[in-house]
C-alpha positions in Angstrom: -29.9 -1.1 -27.2 -28.7 2.4 -27.8 -28.5 4.2 -24.4 -26.5 7.1 -25.8 -25.0 8.4 -29.0 -21.3 9.4 -28.6 -20.7 12.0 -31.3 -17.1 13.0 -30.4 -14.5 12.0 -27.8 -12.1 14.9 -27.7 -13.8 17.1 -26.7 -16.5 14.8 -25.3 -19.8 15.3 -27.1 -22.8 13.0 -26.7 -26.5 12.9 -27.4 -28.6 11.7 -24.5 -32.3 11.1 -24.7 -34.4 12.7 -21.9 -35.4 9.3 -20.5 -31.7 8.4 -20.0 -30.8 11.4 -17.9 -30.1 10.9 -14.3 -32.5 12.8 -12.0 -29.7 13.9 -9.8 -27.1 14.9 -12.3 -27.3 17.2 -15.3 -23.6 18.3 -15.4 -21.6 17.5 -18.5 -18.9 15.6 -16.5 -21.4 12.9 -15.6 -22.0 12.3 -19.3 -18.4 12.3 -20.4 -18.0 9.8 -23.3 -15.7 7.5 -21.2 -18.5 6.9 -18.7 -21.1 6.5 -21.4 -18.9 4.0 -23.3 -18.3 2.0 -20.1 -22.0 1.8 -19.4 -22.8 0.8 -23.0 -20.1 -2.0 -22.8 -21.7 -3.3 -19.6 -25.2 -3.3 -21.0 -24.1 -5.1 -24.3 -22.0 -7.7 -22.4 -24.8 -10.4 -22.5 -24.1 -11.0 -18.8 -26.9 -10.4 -16.3 -26.4 -7.1 -14.6 -27.4 -6.0 -11.1 -27.0 -2.8 -9.2 -24.8 -3.3 -6.2 -27.8 -2.5 -4.0 -29.4 -5.7 -5.3 -26.7 -8.0 -3.9 -25.9 -6.2 -0.6 -27.1 -7.8 2.6 -25.9 -4.9 4.8 -24.1 -1.6 4.4 -22.8 1.0 6.9 -20.3 3.8 7.4 -19.4 6.2 10.2 -20.6 9.7 9.5 -19.9 13.0 11.3 -20.3 12.6 15.1 -20.0 8.8 14.7 -16.3 9.1 14.0 -13.7 7.9 16.4 -11.7 10.7 18.1 -7.9 10.3 18.3 -8.1 10.3 22.1 -9.6 6.8 21.8 -6.6 5.5 19.8 -4.3 2.9 21.4 -0.9 1.4 20.3 -1.1 -1.7 18.2 -1.9 -4.8 20.2 -3.6 -3.0 23.1 -7.2 -2.8 21.8 -9.3 -3.5 18.8 -7.5 -3.0 15.4 -8.8 0.1 13.6 -9.0 0.1 9.8 -8.4 3.6 8.4 -8.1 4.8 4.8 -4.3 4.2 4.8 -4.9 0.5 5.6 -7.0 -0.2 2.5 -4.7 -1.8 -0.1 -5.6 -3.2 -3.5 -7.8 -6.2 -2.4 -6.2 -6.8 1.0 -5.8 -5.0 4.3 -2.4 -3.3 4.9 -1.8 -4.5 8.5 1.7 -3.0 9.1 0.4 0.5 10.1 -2.7 -0.5 12.0 -3.5 1.2 15.3 -6.0 0.1 17.9 -9.0 1.7 19.6 -10.4 1.2 23.0 -12.6 -1.9 23.1 -15.7 -0.1 24.4 -15.8 2.0 21.2 -16.0 -1.1 19.1 -18.7 -2.8 21.3 -20.8 0.3 21.6 -21.0 1.1 17.8 -22.3 -1.8 15.7 -21.9 0.2 12.4 -18.1 0.2 12.8 -17.8 -3.5 13.5 -16.1 -5.3 10.6 -16.8 -9.0 10.1 -14.7 -11.5 8.1 -15.2 -11.1 4.3 -16.8 -7.6 4.6 -15.8 -5.4 1.7 -14.4 -2.0 2.7 -14.4 0.9 0.2 -12.7 4.3 0.4 -15.2 7.0 -0.4 -13.6 10.3 0.4 -10.4 11.8 -1.1 -8.8 8.7 -2.7 -12.0 7.0 -3.8 -12.4 3.5 -5.1 -9.7 1.6 -3.1 -11.3 -1.7 -2.0 -10.2 -4.5 0.3 -11.8 -7.6 1.9 -11.7 -8.0 5.7 -9.4 -11.0 6.6 -11.3 -14.3 6.7 -9.6 -15.1 10.1 -12.0 -14.8 13.0 -10.8 -11.4 14.4 -12.6 -8.2 15.4 -11.8 -5.0 13.5 -13.2 -1.5 13.8 -13.7 0.9 10.9 -12.8 4.5 10.8 -14.2 7.5 8.9 -14.4 8.0 5.1 -15.0 4.3 4.6 -18.0 2.2 3.8 -18.3 -1.5 4.6 -20.7 -3.8 2.7 -21.6 -7.5 3.2 -22.9 -9.2 0.1 -25.7 -11.8 0.1 -24.9 -15.4 0.6 -25.7 -16.4 -3.0 -22.9 -14.1 -4.3 -19.2 -14.8 -4.0 -17.7 -11.8 -2.0 -14.2 -12.4 -3.6 -15.7 -12.1 -7.1 -17.5 -8.8 -6.0 -14.2 -7.6 -4.6 -12.3 -8.1 -7.8 -15.0 -6.5 -9.8 -14.9 -3.4 -7.6 -11.2 -3.2 -8.3 -11.7 -3.3 -12.1 -11.7 -0.3 -14.4 -15.4 -0.9 -15.2 -16.3 -0.3 -11.5 -13.8 2.5 -10.9 -15.2 4.5 -13.9 -18.6 4.2 -12.3 -17.3 5.4 -8.9 -15.4 8.3 -10.6 -18.6 9.2 -12.5 -20.7 9.3 -9.3 -18.1 11.2 -7.2 -18.9 14.8 -6.4 -16.6 17.6 -5.2 -13.5 19.0 -6.8 -10.4 19.0 -4.6 -11.6 16.1 -2.5 -13.9 13.8 -4.5 -16.5 12.0 -2.4 -18.9 9.1 -2.8 -22.1 8.5 -0.8 -23.5 5.1 0.1 -26.4 6.0 -2.2 -23.9 6.4 -5.1 -22.1 3.1 -4.3 -25.4 1.2 -4.4 -25.9 2.4 -8.0 -22.8 0.7 -9.3 -23.7 -1.9 -11.9 -22.0 -5.3 -11.7 -22.2 -8.3 -14.0 -23.4 -11.5 -12.3 -22.1 -14.6 -14.1 -22.8 -18.2 -13.1 -21.7 -19.4 -9.6 -19.1 -21.5 -11.4 -17.5 -18.4 -13.0 -17.8 -16.4 -9.8 -16.0 -19.2 -7.9 -13.3 -19.6 -10.5 -12.4 -15.8 -10.3 -12.9 -15.7 -6.6 -10.6 -18.7 -6.0 -7.7 -16.8 -7.6 -8.3 -14.0 -5.0 -8.6 -16.5 -2.2 -5.3 -18.1 -3.2 -3.7 -14.6 -3.4 -5.0 -13.9 0.1 -3.5 -17.1 1.4 -0.1 -16.1 -0.1 -0.3 -12.7 1.6 -0.9 -14.5 4.9 2.2 -16.6 4.3 4.2 -13.5 3.5 3.2 -12.0 6.8 4.4 -15.1 8.6 7.7 -14.9 6.9 8.0 -11.2 7.7 7.3 -11.9 11.4 9.9 -14.6 11.5 12.6 -12.4 10.0 11.7 -9.5 12.4 11.7 -12.0 15.2 15.3 -12.9 14.6 16.2 -9.2 14.8 14.3 -8.7 17.9 16.2 -11.5 19.7 19.2 -9.3 19.7 17.7 -5.8 19.6 14.8 -4.8 21.8 12.8 -1.7 20.9 14.8 1.5 21.5 14.1 2.9 25.0 12.9 6.5 24.3 11.9 9.1 26.9 8.2 9.9 26.8 8.8 13.5 27.7 7.3 16.0 25.2 10.4 18.1 25.4 14.1 17.4 25.1 16.9 18.7 27.4 20.1 16.9 26.8 23.7 17.1 28.1 25.9 16.2 25.1 29.5 15.2 25.5 32.0 17.1 23.3 32.9 13.8 21.6 29.2 13.4 20.5 28.9 16.8 19.0 28.5 17.0 15.2 28.5 19.7 12.6 24.9 20.2 13.5 24.1 22.4 16.4 20.3 22.6 16.1 18.4 21.2 19.1 16.4 18.8 17.0 19.5 16.8 16.1 20.1 16.1 19.8 16.6 14.9 20.6 16.2 12.2 23.2 15.0 9.6 20.7 18.1 10.0 18.6 20.6 10.1 21.5 18.8 7.2 23.2 19.0 5.1 20.1 22.8 5.6 19.7 23.4 5.2 23.4 21.5 1.9 23.6 23.4 0.5 20.6 26.8 1.5 21.9 26.1 -0.1 25.3 25.8 -3.5 23.8 27.5 -3.7 20.4 30.5 -2.7 18.3 29.1 -0.3 15.7 29.9 0.2 12.0 28.7 3.0 9.7 26.7 2.7 6.5 29.7 4.4 4.8 31.9 1.4 5.8 29.2 -1.2 5.0 28.3 0.3 1.6 31.8 1.5 0.6 30.4 4.8 -0.5 27.5 3.3 -2.6 24.9 5.7 -1.1 23.2 8.1 -3.4 19.9 9.9 -4.3 18.4 8.9 -7.6 17.4 10.9 -10.7 13.9 11.7 -12.0 13.4 10.8 -15.7 10.6 11.4 -18.2 8.0 8.7 -17.7 4.8 7.6 -19.4 2.5 4.6 -19.6 4.4 3.5 -22.7 6.1 0.8 -20.8 9.9 0.2 -21.0 12.0 -2.2 -19.1 12.8 0.3 -16.4 10.6 2.0 -13.9 11.3 5.2 -12.1 10.3 4.7 -8.5 9.4 7.5 -6.2 7.9 7.6 -2.7 4.5 6.6 -4.1 5.9 3.3 -5.4 7.3 2.2 -2.1 5.5 -0.8 -0.7 5.6 -2.4 2.7 8.9 -4.2 1.9 9.2 -4.2 -1.9 8.6 -1.5 -4.6 5.2 -1.6 -6.4 4.9 -1.6 -10.1 3.4 1.6 -11.6 2.3 1.4 -15.2 2.6 5.2 -15.6 6.3 5.3 -14.5 8.0 3.6 -17.4 11.1 5.5 -18.4 11.2 6.7 -22.0 14.6 8.3 -22.2 18.2 7.1 -22.0 19.2 6.1 -18.5 22.7 6.2 -17.0 23.8 2.8 -15.9 24.9 4.2 -12.5 21.3 5.1 -11.7 19.9 1.6 -12.2 19.4 -0.1 -8.8 21.1 -3.5 -8.7 19.8 -6.5 -6.8 20.1 -6.1 -3.1 19.8 -2.3 -3.1 17.9 -0.8 -0.1 15.8 2.3 -0.7 13.6 4.8 1.1 12.1 8.3 0.7 14.3 11.3 1.4 11.7 14.1 1.1 8.1 14.5 2.3 5.6 17.2 3.1 5.8 16.0 6.7 9.3 15.1 8.1 8.1 12.1 10.0 7.3 10.3 6.7 11.0 10.3 5.6 12.4 6.8 6.2 9.0 5.4 7.2 9.0 2.8 4.3 12.2 1.0 3.6 12.2 -1.4 0.6 14.7 -3.9 -0.7 15.2 -4.5 -4.5 15.1 -8.1 -5.4 14.6 -7.6 -9.1 17.9 -6.6 -10.7 18.1 -3.9 -13.5 14.5 -3.0 -13.4 14.2 0.0 -11.0 15.6 3.5 -11.0 15.1 5.7 -8.0 13.9 9.3 -8.5 15.5 12.3 -6.8 13.2 11.7 -3.8 14.7 8.2 -3.2 17.9 7.4 -1.3 19.6 4.2 -2.3 22.3 2.2 -0.5 24.0 -1.0 -1.6 25.6 -3.0 1.2 28.7 -5.0 0.6 27.7 -8.6 1.5 31.3 -9.5 2.5 31.0 -6.9 5.2 27.4 -7.3 6.4 24.3 -9.2 5.3 22.2 -6.9 3.1 19.1 -8.7 4.5 20.0 -7.7 8.0 20.8 -4.2 6.9 17.3 -4.0 5.3 15.6 -5.3 8.5 17.6 -2.9 10.7 16.8 0.1 8.5 13.2 -1.0 8.4 13.1 -1.0 12.3 12.7 1.8 14.8 16.5 1.6 15.2 17.0 2.6 11.5 14.0 5.0 11.4 15.2 7.2 14.2 18.6 7.5 12.7 17.2 8.4 9.3 14.9 10.9 11.0 18.0 12.4 12.6 19.4 13.3 9.2 16.4 15.3 8.2 17.0 19.0 8.0 15.8 22.2 6.3 12.5 24.0 6.1 11.3 21.6 3.3 12.4 18.4 5.2 15.1 16.6 3.2 17.6 13.9 4.0 21.0 13.8 2.2 23.5 11.0 1.4 26.3 12.8 3.3 24.4 12.5 6.5 23.0 9.0 5.8 26.7 7.7 5.6 27.0 8.3 9.3 24.1 6.0 10.4 25.4 3.3 12.7 24.6 -0.4 12.7 25.5 -3.0 15.3 27.8 -5.8 14.5 25.8 -8.8 15.7 27.1 -12.4 15.7 24.2 -14.1 14.1 24.4 -17.8 13.6 24.7 -19.0 10.0 21.2 -20.5 10.3 19.8 -17.2 11.4 21.4 -15.3 8.6 20.1 -17.9 6.1 16.6 -17.8 7.6 16.5 -14.0 7.3 17.6 -14.2 3.7 15.3 -17.0 2.7 12.3 -15.4 4.4 12.8 -12.1 2.6 13.4 -13.7 -0.8 10.5 -16.1 -0.4 8.2 -13.3 0.8 9.0 -11.3 -2.3 8.3 -14.3 -4.6 5.0 -15.1 -2.8 3.9 -11.4 -3.0 4.7 -11.3 -6.7 2.7 -14.4 -7.4 -0.2 -13.1 -5.3 -0.2 -9.9 -7.4 -0.1 -12.0 -10.6 -3.3 -13.8 -9.4 -5.0 -10.5 -8.7 -4.0 -9.1 -12.1 -5.3 -12.3 -13.7 -8.6 -12.1 -11.9 -9.1 -8.5 -13.0 -8.2 -9.5 -16.5 -11.0 -12.2 -16.2 -13.5 -9.5 -15.4 -12.5 -7.5 -18.5 -12.7 -10.6 -20.6 -16.1 -11.4 -19.1 -17.5 -8.0 -20.1 -16.0 -8.2 -23.6 -17.3 -11.7 -24.2 -13.8 -13.3 -24.3 -13.8 -15.1 -20.9 -12.8 -18.8 -20.6 -11.9 -21.0 -17.7 -8.2 -22.0 -18.0 -7.3 -25.4 -16.8 -3.8 -24.3 -15.7 -5.3 -21.9 -13.2 -7.7 -24.6 -11.9 -4.7 -26.6 -10.9 -2.9 -23.7 -9.3 -5.8 -22.4 -7.2 -7.0 -25.8 -5.8 
């Protein structure tokens, strides 16, 4: 079946019969060869196709006045968790930065009520990110610029999830998006996405990989909570003044080479005062023996090499994310390669508060190289556990001290200031130190395996469309 005739790719030239034109779109972008080729591949796949609309049981999204004002936000744990665009990861919900909303907002607005196994899609700005609501029986509310769908009972939602994360689906979303600077999708557009519907057996096989990956993510969260729990036994949350202004009396001994008022804010002075009251303190300069530096930005491309240049965009919740477009394709100085146990965070941002917000630990030696916007430290394990240092820097105690180093109109943090950050000398038991280490290492391994399962499931989708799909026995054993 010839839907279109692609005459040339660069520039894109295609012949479209009148009966194949979309009634709503006559712009050339909509008929770019890559979108046409994707549609042709789907149609020729010999798999039954359905529009998403045909498998949706329900669909909703908050629009305009239906949004939730920030005045109804609550701190995490005090209301109903609110899913925002920044909480939509690839396949799963990012729970670390969830905030809550007042319960009455959730109960009064059924269209924002998210149920287990609902699929949530970003449709404004960064379009096409998709996650599935956790299968645990827990209420979530949904914020603006998102759409939630529930699929019919005869379709595996985890199979639909992984298809929506595939390049085949994303090309369709990109095609239907409108607007320049901030691309947007409507629910009407989303319903038009074509999806192959294989047998229930194939759907389950692919969906089971995603379910296994979800289970692993749950185990990762438990290990994270246990590690943080050990830290919290010794360090309560910093006691910070809730005043919106700061007036501080600073002793001469506490004065630095900085005399700007921001440097002596209540949150920073309160952090140091609380630590000094309970513990002996040691600086990062002493812990790392000077191994504190900003990285270097290299030429990168999708032609993958063994090294990846990581910037702020590659920082995950605890561990760096792989980016296929950041493979370094020039010679790298050995001093810039991040060794196992390095701890990294962003040192520059368009808003100062983002600096130090994500702290990662490197548990894959000789693979990553930080860019100039990444600060790296390497603790000496004979002085202090790098796993404790990581947890501390990832806590409010570390964040406030990183924030204190930020200066300049363009908001930067520099190694010379990072060296002065203070950590408490805590007498952990050997069991506690080992548990922190084991939890962090095991969380990394589980997260890595979870991502491999997601990648494998996406590969299955591509093979399905290309007619190369087969059920592999080794995965049947792994996902049971």
